[in-house]
N, C-alpha and C positions, 0 to 999 in steps of 0.2 A: 424324714421324708414321708413316713406314713402319716404323720400329723398334718402335713400339707395336703395330702390326698384327701384326708377326712374333711378338712376345711373347704377344699374345692368342691367335693361331693355335696356337702351341706349347702354351700352357696348355690350350686347348680339346682338342687332340689327346691330351695327357696325361690329362685328365679323362675323355675318352671311353674311352681304353684302360683306365683304372682301373675305370670302370663296367662295361665288358664283361668284364674279368677278375673282377670281384666278383660277377657274376650267377650264378656256379656254386655259391655257398654255399647252405647250408640255411637256409630261413626258417621261422619259427614257424608252427604250426598256427593257423588263424583269424587270419592276419596282418593282415587288413583290418578288424578289429573288427566282425565280422559278428554281429549280435545273435542269440543263441540263446534261444528262448522255450520254456518248459515249461507244459503245461496242468495245471490243478488243478481238481478238481470241488469246488465251494464248497457243501458241505452241512454237517450237524451236526459231522462230523469231516472237514475238508478233506483230500483225498488226491490224489496224482498220478493223472491219468486221461488219456483220449484223446478225441479228437473224431472221431466216425464221419462218413464222407462229407463231408469238409471240402474246400472250395475257398477259396483265398486269392488275391486279386489286388490289385495296387497301383493307387492313384488318382494320376493324373498321370504314371505311368510310361509309357515308350514302349509304345504299343498296349495300355495298361492290362494289362500282361503278367501272366499267371497264374503264381503262385509255387508253388502246390500245388493239385493237381486230383484229387479222388477220395479214395481210401483213408483209413485211420485213421492218426492221428499223435499221439504223446505229446509230441513236441517238434518245433520247426520253426526253421529259420534264416530270419530276415526282414531283408534288407538295408535300411540307411538310405541316404538320398540324401546324397551328399557335396557336392552343389552347392546345397543348400537346408538350412534349419534345421527343416524340417517333412517328415515322411513319413507317409502315410496308407494303410491297407490295409482291404479289405473281407473279412470272414470270413463265409462262407455255408455253412450246413448243409443238406444235401439228404437226403431228398426234401422236407423241409418248406420249403425256400428261405427260411429265416429268416436275415436279414443283420444284421451289426453292423459299423460302421465304427470303426476304432481310429486315432486321430491322435496321433503322437509329435512333440513340439516339444522341440528340444535345441540346445545350443551345440556346434559342431564345433571340435576342437582338434587340429592336426597333431602327431604324435609321431614323433620319429626312432627307428626300430627298430634298424637297423644299416646299415653300409656295403653289405652284401650285399642287404638287403631293402628299404632305402629308408624311406619315410614311411608311417605308418598314421594313421588318425583315431581320436580318442577322442571319444565322444559323451556330453556331460554333460546329463542329463535335466532339462528345465525343467517339462514337464507331459505327462501322458498322459490322453486322454479317449476315451470310447467312447459309442456310441449306446444301449447297454444292452439290446438285443434278445436277444442270444445270450451275451454276455460280461458278467459281473458287474463286473469291474474288471481292470486291468492294472497291475502294479507293476514297478519297477526297484529291487530290494533294495539294490544298491550305489550307486544314484544316478548311475552312469555305466556306459558300455559301453566296455570296452577289448578288447585282443586275447587276454585270458585265455580259455581254453577252458572256460567255465562257463555255466550258464543265467543270463543277466543280465536276463531278463524273465520274469515269471510272469503267465500269463493265467488268471484265475479264471472258470471257466464256470458259468453258472446251472444249478442243480440242478432238474431237472424232476420 
């Protein structure tokens, strides 16, 4: 039994050394499959646009943390929860204080990136819903969110 413990301890030491030595490598941009959303104005000729005076905060996130507060934005990175198959955000326009809740339901799949970078998650979209006050609809054109540095969500804003 003592021999088995020695072998396991040696294996753990070698693995720890390999992990520490491997951490110096270059990892890909957006390694954690961080969803990038682009805003589109949904009128007679849909076009990329921005949302003025936007505030975005998570529902069920620690302290319902604010993701974006104030300013205008044409795109936004909105992280998904890796401990749940659902993530929800509130988008609020001020000074009108019109709010819209967007809920993403997805399957999480771990993906080995590399020895240096470890594991990332791929999110396979099951459904996206919103309350329809501010946002017309939200789509995931590729059906999944990976660590590719592309806009993987399109948020269609209502034309006023």
